[in-house]
C-alpha positions as CSV (number, residue, x, y, z in Angstrom):
1,X,28.3,44.9,-110.5
2,X,32.1,45.5,-109.3
3,X,34.0,42.4,-109.3
4,X,35.6,41.5,-106.0
5,X,39.4,41.3,-105.6
6,X,40.5,37.8,-106.0
7,X,43.0,38.4,-102.9
8,X,40.3,40.4,-100.8
9,X,37.8,37.2,-101.6
10,X,40.5,34.6,-100.1
11,X,41.0,36.8,-97.0
12,X,37.4,37.2,-96.3
13,X,36.8,33.4,-96.9
14,X,39.7,32.5,-94.4
15,X,38.4,34.9,-92.1
16,X,34.6,33.5,-92.1
17,X,36.0,29.9,-91.8
18,X,38.2,30.7,-88.6
19,X,35.2,32.6,-87.2
20,X,33.0,29.8,-87.9
21,X,35.6,27.2,-86.2
22,X,35.7,29.8,-83.1
23,X,32.0,29.5,-82.6
24,X,31.8,25.7,-83.4
25,X,34.4,25.2,-80.5
26,X,32.2,27.5,-78.1
27,X,29.0,25.5,-78.8
28,X,31.2,22.3,-78.0
29,X,32.6,23.9,-75.0
30,X,28.8,25.0,-73.9
31,X,27.5,21.3,-74.7
32,X,30.2,19.7,-72.7
33,X,29.8,22.4,-69.5
34,X,25.8,21.3,-70.0
35,X,26.5,17.8,-69.8
36,X,28.5,18.1,-66.6
37,X,26.0,20.1,-65.3
38,X,23.1,17.4,-65.9
39,X,25.4,14.8,-64.5
40,X,26.1,16.6,-61.3
41,X,22.6,17.6,-61.1
42,X,21.4,14.0,-61.5
43,X,24.0,12.8,-58.8
44,X,22.9,15.1,-56.3
45,X,19.3,14.4,-57.1
46,X,20.1,10.8,-56.5
47,X,22.1,11.1,-53.7
48,X,19.3,13.4,-51.9
49,X,16.8,10.6,-52.9
50,X,18.8,7.9,-51.4
51,X,19.6,10.1,-48.3
52,X,15.6,10.7,-48.0
53,X,15.1,6.8,-48.5
54,X,17.7,5.9,-45.5
55,X,16.2,8.6,-43.6
56,X,12.7,7.4,-43.9
57,X,13.9,3.9,-43.0
58,X,15.5,5.4,-40.0
59,X,12.5,6.9,-38.8
60,X,10.4,3.9,-39.4
61,X,12.9,2.0,-37.4
62,X,12.7,4.3,-34.4
63,X,9.0,4.4,-34.7
64,X,8.9,0.5,-34.4
65,X,11.4,0.4,-31.5
66,X,9.0,2.8,-29.7
67,X,6.0,0.7,-30.3
68,X,7.9,-2.3,-28.9
69,X,8.7,-0.4,-25.7
70,X,5.2,0.7,-25.5
71,X,4.1,-3.2,-25.8
72,X,6.7,-4.0,-23.1
73,X,5.5,-1.1,-20.7
74,X,1.8,-2.5,-21.2
75,X,2.9,-6.1,-20.3
76,X,4.6,-4.7,-17.1
77,X,2.7,-4.5,-13.7
78,X,3.0,-4.6,-10.3
79,X,1.2,-4.6,-6.9
80,X,2.3,-1.3,-5.9
81,X,0.5,2.0,-6.6
82,X,3.3,4.2,-6.5
83,X,5.0,2.0,-8.9
84,X,1.7,1.6,-11.2
85,X,1.5,5.7,-11.1
86,X,5.0,5.9,-12.5
87,X,4.3,3.4,-15.2
88,X,1.3,5.1,-16.4
89,X,3.2,8.3,-16.6
90,X,5.8,6.8,-18.6
91,X,3.3,5.1,-20.9
92,X,1.6,8.3,-21.7
93,X,5.5,9.9,-22.5
94,X,5.6,6.9,-24.9
95,X,2.2,7.6,-26.5
96,X,3.1,11.3,-27.0
97,X,6.8,10.4,-28.1
98,X,5.0,8.0,-31.0
99,X,2.6,11.1,-31.9
100,X,5.7,13.5,-32.2
101,X,7.6,11.1,-34.5
102,X,4.8,10.6,-36.9
103,X,4.2,14.4,-37.6
104,X,8.2,14.9,-37.9
105,X,9.8,15.0,-41.0
106,X,12.0,12.1,-41.9
107,X,14.9,14.8,-42.9
108,X,14.7,16.9,-39.6
109,X,17.6,14.6,-38.5
110,X,17.8,16.9,-35.1
111,X,14.5,16.3,-33.7
112,X,14.8,12.3,-35.0
113,X,17.9,12.0,-32.8
114,X,16.5,13.9,-29.8
115,X,13.4,11.3,-30.2
116,X,16.4,8.6,-29.9
117,X,17.5,10.1,-26.8
118,X,14.0,10.0,-25.3
119,X,13.2,6.5,-26.3
120,X,16.8,5.5,-24.7
121,X,16.1,7.4,-21.6
122,X,12.5,5.5,-21.3
123,X,14.3,2.4,-21.8
124,X,16.5,2.9,-19.1
125,X,13.7,4.1,-16.7
126,X,11.9,0.8,-17.6
127,X,14.7,-1.4,-16.7
128,X,14.9,0.4,-13.4
129,X,11.0,-0.4,-12.9
130,X,11.9,-3.9,-13.4
131,X,14.6,-4.1,-11.0
132,X,12.8,-2.3,-8.5
133,X,9.6,-4.5,-8.7
134,X,12.0,-7.7,-8.4
135,X,13.4,-6.1,-5.5
136,X,10.1,-5.4,-3.8
137,X,8.7,-8.9,-4.7
138,X,11.4,-10.4,-3.1
139,X,11.5,-8.2,-0.2
140,X,7.6,-8.8,0.1
141,X,8.1,-12.8,0.1
142,X,10.7,-12.5,2.6
143,X,8.5,-10.5,5.2
144,X,5.9,-12.9,4.1
145,X,7.7,-15.8,5.3
146,X,8.8,-13.9,8.2
147,X,5.5,-13.1,9.4
148,X,4.2,-16.4,8.8
149,X,7.1,-17.7,11.0
150,X,6.4,-15.2,13.9
151,X,2.8,-15.8,13.7
152,X,3.2,-19.7,14.1
153,X,5.8,-18.8,17.0
154,X,3.4,-16.2,18.7
155,X,0.6,-19.1,18.5
156,X,2.5,-21.8,20.0
157,X,3.9,-19.5,22.6
158,X,0.4,-18.6,23.5
159,X,-0.6,-22.2,23.8
160,X,2.0,-22.9,25.9
161,X,1.8,-20.1,28.2
162,X,-1.8,-20.1,28.7
163,X,-2.6,-23.7,28.6
164,X,-6.1,-23.2,27.6
165,X,-8.2,-26.4,28.1
166,X,-12.1,-25.0,27.2
167,X,-12.9,-24.1,24.0
168,X,-15.0,-21.0,23.0
169,X,-18.6,-22.1,22.9
170,X,-21.2,-21.0,20.3
171,X,-18.7,-18.4,18.7
172,X,-20.9,-17.2,15.5
173,X,-18.1,-14.8,14.5
174,X,-14.4,-16.1,14.2
175,X,-11.6,-13.1,14.0
176,X,-8.3,-13.5,12.5
177,X,-6.5,-10.5,14.1
178,X,-4.5,-11.5,17.2
179,X,-5.5,-8.3,18.7
180,X,-9.3,-8.8,18.6
181,X,-10.7,-9.9,22.0
182,X,-12.6,-13.5,22.4
183,X,-14.8,-15.0,25.0
184,X,-15.7,-18.3,26.7
185,X,-17.7,-19.9,29.2
186,X,-20.8,-17.9,27.9
187,X,-24.4,-18.5,29.7
188,X,-27.4,-16.9,30.5
189,X,-29.4,-17.5,33.5
190,X,-32.9,-16.4,34.9
191,X,-33.7,-15.2,38.4
192,X,-36.7,-15.1,40.6
193,X,-37.6,-12.4,43.4
194,X,-35.6,-14.5,45.8
195,X,-32.3,-14.6,43.8
196,X,-32.5,-18.1,42.6
197,X,-32.2,-19.5,39.2
198,X,-35.4,-20.4,37.7
199,X,-37.0,-21.5,34.5
200,X,-40.4,-20.5,35.0
201,X,-41.9,-17.3,32.9
202,X,-44.2,-16.1,35.3
203,X,-41.5,-16.2,38.1
204,X,-38.6,-14.3,36.1
205,X,-37.8,-10.7,37.3
206,X,-34.1,-10.2,35.6
207,X,-31.6,-12.1,33.5
208,X,-28.0,-12.7,34.3
209,X,-25.3,-13.0,31.3
210,X,-22.1,-14.6,32.4
211,X,-19.0,-14.5,30.0
212,X,-14.9,-14.6,30.3
213,X,-13.0,-12.5,28.1
214,X,-9.6,-14.7,27.3
215,X,-6.1,-14.2,27.8
216,X,-4.9,-12.3,24.8
217,X,-1.0,-10.5,25.2
218,X,-1.7,-8.8,21.9
219,X,-4.9,-7.1,22.8
220,X,-5.0,-3.3,23.7
221,X,-5.1,-2.7,27.5
222,X,-7.6,-0.5,29.1
223,X,-11.3,-0.3,29.4
224,X,-13.7,-2.4,27.4
225,X,-17.3,-2.3,27.1
226,X,-19.4,-5.5,26.3
227,X,-23.0,-5.1,25.1
228,X,-25.6,-7.9,24.9
229,X,-28.6,-8.2,22.9
230,X,-31.5,-10.3,24.1
231,X,-34.6,-11.0,22.1
232,X,-37.9,-12.6,23.3
233,X,-39.5,-15.6,21.6
234,X,-41.0,-13.1,19.2
235,X,-37.6,-11.9,18.0
236,X,-38.2,-8.5,19.6
237,X,-35.3,-7.0,21.2
238,X,-35.5,-6.5,25.1
239,X,-34.7,-3.1,26.8
240,X,-33.6,-2.3,30.3
241,X,-34.7,1.5,29.5
242,X,-31.2,3.3,29.4
243,X,-31.1,3.0,25.3
244,X,-27.6,2.1,24.8
245,X,-26.6,1.7,21.1
246,X,-22.9,0.7,19.9
247,X,-21.4,0.2,16.5
248,X,-20.4,-3.2,14.8
249,X,-19.4,-3.8,11.5
250,X,-20.2,-0.2,10.3
251,X,-23.7,-0.4,11.5
252,X,-25.6,1.3,14.7
253,X,-27.2,-1.5,16.8
254,X,-29.6,-1.0,19.9
255,X,-28.2,-2.8,22.9
256,X,-30.2,-4.6,25.6
257,X,-27.5,-4.1,28.5
258,X,-23.9,-3.2,28.7
259,X,-21.0,-3.3,31.1
260,X,-17.5,-1.7,31.0
261,X,-14.6,-3.9,32.6
262,X,-10.6,-2.9,32.9
263,X,-8.9,-5.3,30.7
264,X,-5.1,-5.9,31.1
265,X,-4.5,-8.7,29.0
266,X,-5.4,-11.3,31.6
267,X,-8.5,-13.5,31.8
268,X,-11.5,-11.3,32.9
269,X,-14.8,-12.6,34.4
270,X,-18.0,-10.6,34.1
271,X,-21.8,-10.9,34.4
272,X,-24.3,-8.4,32.9
273,X,-27.8,-8.2,34.6
274,X,-30.9,-7.5,32.6
275,X,-33.5,-5.8,34.7
276,X,-36.4,-3.5,34.3
277,X,-37.7,-5.7,31.3
278,X,-41.4,-6.2,32.8
279,X,-43.2,-9.5,32.1
280,X,-41.2,-12.5,30.6
281,X,-43.2,-14.8,27.9
282,X,-42.7,-18.7,27.7
283,X,-40.3,-19.8,24.9
284,X,-36.6,-19.4,23.9
285,X,-34.7,-16.0,24.6
286,X,-31.8,-15.7,22.6
287,X,-28.6,-13.6,23.8
288,X,-25.6,-12.1,21.6
289,X,-22.6,-10.4,23.1
290,X,-20.3,-7.9,21.3
291,X,-17.7,-5.6,21.6
292,X,-17.1,-3.0,19.0
293,X,-14.8,-5.1,17.3
294,X,-15.9,-8.6,17.4
295,X,-18.9,-10.7,18.4
296,X,-18.2,-12.9,21.5
297,X,-20.9,-15.4,22.0
298,X,-24.2,-16.6,21.6
299,X,-26.5,-18.7,23.9
300,X,-30.4,-19.5,24.3
301,X,-32.5,-19.8,27.1
302,X,-35.7,-21.7,27.4
303,X,-38.6,-20.2,29.7
304,X,-41.5,-22.7,30.5
């Protein structure tokens, strides 16, 4: 084996040492870079997770705000159909908004911001509803008070102007609307062939129902038809053969007889004859008078 030259050996050893040092430096540099990248990755990952957590909290807060507004809408009501319909529409929008928020990822910031704007709009709309309801309630209260005052004044004026001294007799139906006609002086008579009043059943040939339509400035002017229904002692309705019917309280009724008068707001006296009945029985006959709007009076007549 050939012996290596000492100088060449030394040069070779120095070259190897230099090469190993350079390699070690590269390795150290690579380790430093790797550690730096790992630290940067960990920082980015931590920041991302923190941001995601914050966005989830923000989404949850938005959901709770929407649900709170839902509760406010549920507790809001009014006496007005138009506003109630609008409230129902806004409640439906809120319900849909809740579902859209639930289906949206917290990281979709554009949609979350959009939902926040929609929530703000619905809040503003609700404030408008509250203001509108308060205004309408205030107006309704004022109009109610004014209407009550007007009714009181109208009643006082009516009492002063008409100076009524007689009470409406035997009314079975009282009406509250000032425009509905009323009657008094309600009475029924039985007549014989000599046109004299009698209470003998075997002498009666016809009945006469008298009544007076009272003065009423609020009632509609023009022709008014008054209907009478007379029942015999057996409760059967008498008929004059004309087959007259009328509508009262949503029901069609048969009438014994009727008469039309021209009513111009002043008191009107009228009589309605009941003929063509035939034989009259002994006992109590009952009569009721009507217009199509109200029952005017009630009376009885005893035939012996």
